[in-house]
C-alpha positions in Angstrom: -6.3 20.8 -21.7 -7.8 18.0 -19.6 -10.8 16.1 -20.9 -12.8 15.8 -17.6 -15.3 13.3 -19.2 -12.5 10.7 -19.3 -12.1 10.9 -15.5 -15.8 10.5 -14.4 -16.9 7.4 -12.5 -13.5 5.8 -12.3 -11.8 4.0 -9.4 -8.5 2.3 -8.5 -10.2 -1.0 -9.3 -10.5 -0.2 -13.0 -7.3 1.9 -13.0 -6.4 0.6 -16.5 -9.0 3.0 -18.0 -7.1 6.2 -17.1 -5.1 7.7 -19.9 -1.4 8.6 -19.4 -1.2 12.4 -18.8 2.2 12.6 -20.6 1.8 10.7 -23.9 -2.0 10.5 -24.0 -1.8 7.2 -25.8 -0.9 4.7 -23.1 -3.1 3.7 -20.1 -2.0 3.9 -16.5 -1.5 0.5 -14.8 -1.2 -0.1 -11.1 2.3 -1.0 -10.0 1.7 -2.1 -6.5 -1.0 -2.8 -3.9 -2.2 0.6 -2.7 -1.1 1.6 0.8 -4.1 2.3 3.1 -4.3 4.1 6.5 -7.4 4.6 8.4 -8.5 8.3 8.9 -9.9 9.8 12.2 -13.3 9.8 10.5 -12.8 6.1 9.6 -11.9 5.4 13.3 -15.1 7.1 14.4 -17.2 5.2 11.8 -15.6 1.9 12.8 -16.2 2.5 16.5 -19.9 3.2 15.9 -20.5 0.8 13.1 -21.5 3.6 10.7 -23.5 2.3 7.7 -21.4 4.4 5.2 -18.3 2.4 6.0 -14.8 2.9 7.3 -12.7 5.6 5.5 -9.0 5.3 4.7 -6.5 7.5 2.9 -4.6 5.5 0.2 -1.7 6.1 -2.1 -0.3 4.1 -5.0 1.9 4.2 -8.1 0.9 3.9 -11.7 2.9 3.4 -14.9 2.1 4.1 -18.5 1.6 1.0 -20.7 3.1 2.8 -23.8 6.6 1.2 -24.3 8.0 4.5 -25.6 6.7 6.5 -22.6 6.5 4.4 -19.4 6.0 7.5 -17.3 5.1 7.0 -13.7 2.2 8.7 -11.8 1.5 8.8 -8.1 -2.2 8.7 -7.0 -3.8 9.5 -3.7 -7.4 9.3 -2.6 -10.0 7.8 -0.3 -10.8 4.2 0.2 -14.1 3.2 1.8 -14.6 -0.3 3.3 -18.3 -1.1 3.7 -19.7 -4.1 5.5 -23.1 -5.1 4.2 -25.4 -7.4 6.1 -28.8 -8.6 4.8 -30.9 -11.7 4.5 -32.0 -13.7 1.5 -35.6 -14.7 0.8 -35.3 -17.6 3.2 -34.0 -15.6 6.1 -30.4 -16.8 5.7 -27.8 -14.1 6.5 -25.9 -12.6 3.6 -22.7 -10.7 4.4 -19.9 -9.2 2.3 -17.5 -6.4 2.3 -17.3 -3.8 -0.5 -14.2 -1.7 -1.0 -14.2 1.4 -3.2 -11.1 3.4 -4.2 -11.8 7.0 -5.1 -8.7 8.8 -6.5 -8.6 12.5 -5.6 -5.2 13.6 -7.0 -2.6 12.4 -9.5 1.0 13.6 -9.8 2.0 14.5 -12.4 -1.5 15.2 -13.7 
């Protein structure tokens, strides 16, 4: 039985907090840089400079940290790239990008 509380508010950035679904003692560690491809919704958002950001689909591979297990897990999900523009108290421009990975599915889970 899956403990859903373990999986709340997690992202690919802090992937090392996901437990291994096979041994349940190791943690999953990212094995590569995730592959990202822009979605049609992302293309629309990019074209019209949507404030919620540009949406991509992503995939990646994870591996269990337990030396006796080392099981591999594939992950897919949504990546959102948000460009934030603002001003500081002196009127100087502040700009930065925020990227958020949101896993949607793991295999095996």
